[in-house]
N, C-alpha and C positions, 0 to 999 in steps of 0.2 A: 501143489501144496504138499508139504512133508508131514506125514501123519505119525510115523514110528520113530522119529528122531528123539533121542533122549540125551540130554547133556548132563554131565556130572558137575559137581561144584568146582568152581575155578580153584586152582592151586598155584602157589608161587613156584616158578621154576628157578628163577635167579633174581637177584637184585644187582643192578648195574650201578657202579659208583659214578659220581659226576653230576653235572647239572644238565638240564634240558630233557627233551623227549628222546626216547629210544624206540626203535622199530624192529620187530623180528622179521628179517628179510628172507631167511632161508633155513631149512633144517634138513638133516640127512642122517643116514645110518653111519656110524654107530652113535646115535643119540647126541648129535652135535647141532648147535644153533648159531647162526650168524646174526649179529645185532648191528644196526647202523644208527647213526645219530649220536652215539656216545662220544663226546668230545669231538664231534664232527668227523668221526672215523668209523671204522668197521672193526669188530672183534668177534672171534669165534670162541664159544664156550662148550665144554663137555657137560652135558646135563646130568651125568652120573656124578660129577664132581664140579658143581658150578663155580667154585673158587678157582678152578683150574682153567685159566684163559689159555687157549691153545695158540691163538694167532691174533695180532702180532705178539711176539714175546714181550713180557712186561717191560715197559719203558724203553723198548728197542727203537721205536720210531718217534722221534721228537721233531718231525718236520711239520711244515705248514700245509702239507698236501691234503686235499679233500678226498676222502674215500667214501663211496656210496654204492647202493644197489648190489649188495653182496649176494652171491649165488654159490652154494656148496654143490660140488659134484655128487652124483648119486652114491658113490662109495665113501664120501666124506673126507677124501684126501686132498682135494683141490678146492681152491676158492677163486671164483671170478669176481671182479669188482670193477668199478669205474673210478678213475683217478684223474686229477688235473695236472699231474706232474709233467706231462708232455707239452711244453710251451703254452700252458694255461688252457688247453683244450681238453675236453673229457675223452678218455680212451679206455678201452677194456683191457685189463690185465688179468693174468692167471698165475697163481702161485701155489706151490705145494704148502700144505699146512705144516709139515715137518720136513724141512729141508730148505735149501737156499735157491732153488730153481724158480725162475720167473720168466714169463714170456708175454710179450705184447701181442694181442690178436692182430693179425696182419691187415690193419686199416688204421688210418690216422685218427678217426673219430669213432665214437660208439657209446652206447649207454644201455642200461637195463638188460644185463646178461641173464640167460636162462638155459640151464643144461637140459639136453635130451635125456630122458630116463632110460632109453634102451639103446643108445649109441654113444659115440664119442664126440658128438657135435655140440657146440655152444652157439646158441642163438643170441642175437643182440640187435638193437635198433640203431639205425643211422638215419636221422631225419624221419621221413615217412616210409623207409624201407626196412625190412627185416632180413638180416643176413645170417649165415651160418659159417662156422669155422670148425674144422676137425681138429681136436686137441688130442694128441697122442703122447705117450710117455716112452 
């Protein structure tokens, strides 16, 4: 039982345009949050300036790809997410928030990425297995 936990009043961090539900998937330093479900995609916002969508760049991606399960790296510079752009099967991709570099995690399938807080590993699920891949820059 938790005795000393005190919660503050909820405060609005940002309002996401569009219809449907949104889910806060991940957050990191420096004050970044990844939201999924917004137009069936993923977006990253700077909480110090919620109007400033960091990724993807405004109107840059008008494809029908599904993006879900966003995970920001501990330093807030990389995002791992799941996309169906590879032959209709879900795969884990990693992109720089500021830059054009993107890499597919070396497996054909994958979902639910999660960064290690103390190393360069990215964990993800394939069926009933949990795998790790080292992501280096």
